[in-house]
C-alpha positions in Angstrom: 0.1 0.2 0.0 1.1 3.6 -0.6 2.1 6.0 2.1 1.9 9.7 0.5 0.1 12.5 1.5 -2.8 12.0 -0.6 -3.7 8.8 1.1 -2.9 9.3 4.3 -5.6 12.3 3.4 -8.3 9.6 2.1 -7.4 7.4 5.1 -8.0 10.1 7.8 -11.6 10.7 5.8 -12.4 7.2 5.1 -11.7 7.0 9.0 -14.2 9.7 9.9 -16.7 8.8 7.9 -16.7 5.0 8.3 -20.2 4.3 9.9 -21.9 6.5 7.2 -20.2 4.4 4.4 -20.9 1.4 6.1 -24.5 2.2 5.9 -24.0 3.2 2.2 -22.1 -0.4 1.6 -25.7 -1.9 3.8 -27.8 0.3 1.2 -25.9 -1.0 -1.9 -26.1 -5.0 -0.8 -30.2 -4.4 -0.1 -30.6 -2.7 -3.3 -29.0 -5.9 -5.1 -30.3 -8.7 -3.2 -28.8 -11.7 -4.5 -25.0 -10.0 -3.6 -24.2 -12.2 -0.8 -21.2 -10.1 0.3 -20.8 -8.4 3.4 -21.6 -4.8 4.0 -18.1 -4.7 5.1 -16.0 -6.8 2.8 -17.8 -4.3 0.5 -16.7 -1.2 2.1 -13.0 -2.6 3.0 -12.7 -3.6 -0.8 -14.1 -0.1 -2.0 -11.1 1.6 0.7 -8.8 -1.0 -1.4 -9.4 0.4 -4.6 -10.0 4.4 -3.2 -6.1 3.6 -1.5 -4.6 2.7 -4.6 -5.5 5.8 -7.0 -4.1 8.8 -6.4 -7.4 10.8 -6.0 -8.1 13.8 -3.7 -11.8 14.8 -2.8 -12.2 18.5 -2.3 -15.1 18.1 -0.1 -17.4 15.3 1.6 -19.9 15.0 -1.1 -17.4 14.6 -4.0 -15.8 11.3 -1.5 -19.0 9.8 -0.8 -20.0 10.0 -4.9 -16.4 8.5 -5.7 -17.3 6.2 -2.7 -20.5 5.2 -3.9 -19.5 5.0 -7.4 -16.3 2.3 -6.6 -19.0 0.4 -4.2 -21.0 0.3 -7.3 -18.4 -1.1 -9.8 -16.9 -3.4 -7.0 -21.0 -4.7 -6.8 -21.2 -5.0 -10.7 -17.8 -7.3 -10.9 -19.0 -9.8 -8.0 -22.4 -10.3 -9.8 -20.7 -10.2 -13.5 -18.1 -12.9 -11.8 -21.1 -14.8 -10.1 -22.5 -15.3 -13.7 -19.3 -16.0 -15.2 -18.5 -18.9 -13.0 -22.4 -20.0 -13.1 -22.0 -20.1 -16.8 -19.1 -22.1 -17.0 -16.5 -19.9 -15.7 -13.3 -21.0 -16.8 -14.0 -23.1 -19.5 -14.8 -20.5 -22.5 -18.0 -23.1 -23.7 -19.7 -21.7 -26.5 -23.4 -22.0 -26.5 -26.4 -21.2 -27.8 -28.9 -19.2 -26.9 -32.2 -21.1 -26.9 -34.2 -18.3 -24.8 -34.1 -20.6 -21.6 -30.9 -19.7 -20.6 -30.5 -19.4 -16.9 -30.3 -15.5 -16.7 -29.8 -13.5 -13.2 -32.1 -10.5 -14.5 -30.8 -8.5 -11.7 -27.4 -8.4 -12.6 -28.1 -8.0 -16.5 -30.0 -4.8 -15.2 -27.0 -3.4 -13.0 -24.9 -3.8 -15.6 -26.9 -1.7 -17.8 -27.2 0.4 -15.5 -23.6 0.9 -15.0 -23.2 1.2 -18.3 -25.7 4.4 -18.5 -24.0 5.9 -15.7 -20.7 5.6 -17.5 -22.0 7.0 -20.8 -23.8 9.8 -18.2 -20.2 10.8 -17.4 -19.3 11.4 -20.2 -21.6 13.4 -21.5 -22.4 15.2 -18.5 -20.0 14.8 -15.2 -21.9 16.2 -12.7 -25.4 14.7 -13.9 -24.0 11.3 -13.1 -22.3 12.5 -9.7 -25.5 13.5 -9.0 -26.9 10.2 -9.5 -24.5 8.7 -7.4 -25.3 11.3 -4.4 -29.0 11.1 -4.6 -29.6 7.4 -5.7 -26.6 5.2 -4.1 -25.2 7.7 -1.3 -29.4 8.7 -0.6 -28.5 12.3 0.3 -31.8 14.3 -0.2 -32.1 17.5 -2.8 -31.4 19.5 0.3 -28.4 18.3 1.1 -27.2 18.1 -2.4 -27.9 21.9 -2.6 -26.0 22.9 0.2 -22.8 20.9 -0.8 -23.1 22.4 -4.1 -24.2 26.0 -3.3 -26.9 26.0 -5.4 -30.7 26.2 -4.8 -32.9 23.1 -4.1 -35.0 23.3 -7.3 -32.0 23.5 -9.5 -31.0 20.0 -7.6 -34.6 18.8 -8.9 -34.1 20.2 -12.2 -31.0 18.4 -13.0 -32.4 15.0 -10.9 -35.1 15.2 -13.9 -32.4 15.7 -16.8 -30.3 13.1 -15.6 -33.6 10.4 -15.8 -34.5 11.3 -18.6 -30.5 10.5 -20.1 -31.0 7.0 -17.8 -34.1 6.6 -19.6 -32.7 7.1 -23.1 -29.3 5.6 -22.3 -31.6 2.5 -20.9 -34.0 2.0 -24.1 -36.7 2.9 -21.6 -39.3 6.0 -22.6 -38.5 9.1 -21.3 -41.0 10.3 -18.4 
């Protein structure tokens, strides 16, 4: 593990926010009911991921958004790995899709949502961060507005815009 100053700051921030991050991990796992990871395992894996990167976070909200994104990525990787193991893992078999495959809809949905969020991040990074803060971190519009220094109504409009873009990216009809 690297011990430069940025990692020490992130470790300190991580320590201060441990309980809140643990609740975030538990919420993420509840949302994805088929995942058998524990919140503590998910949180510690996310910490290892975060501490291995050269990133600084100017405020608590950005740290939470990044931590939520890291946890979401770990859950998606876990679901994909389990689905691969379920379908033969390392055997690399070719199979014909007969429409009766033992698919995991939640995993596929999770993967599609992740891809849509990545697409949104390329189009409008602040909107993707808003989704992380609202949906994955569970912040209210008022809390996000205070963190961003804008009105609550502005955050609500941005939320509607982000939802429409995600619906479009997922191929679902808009609202």
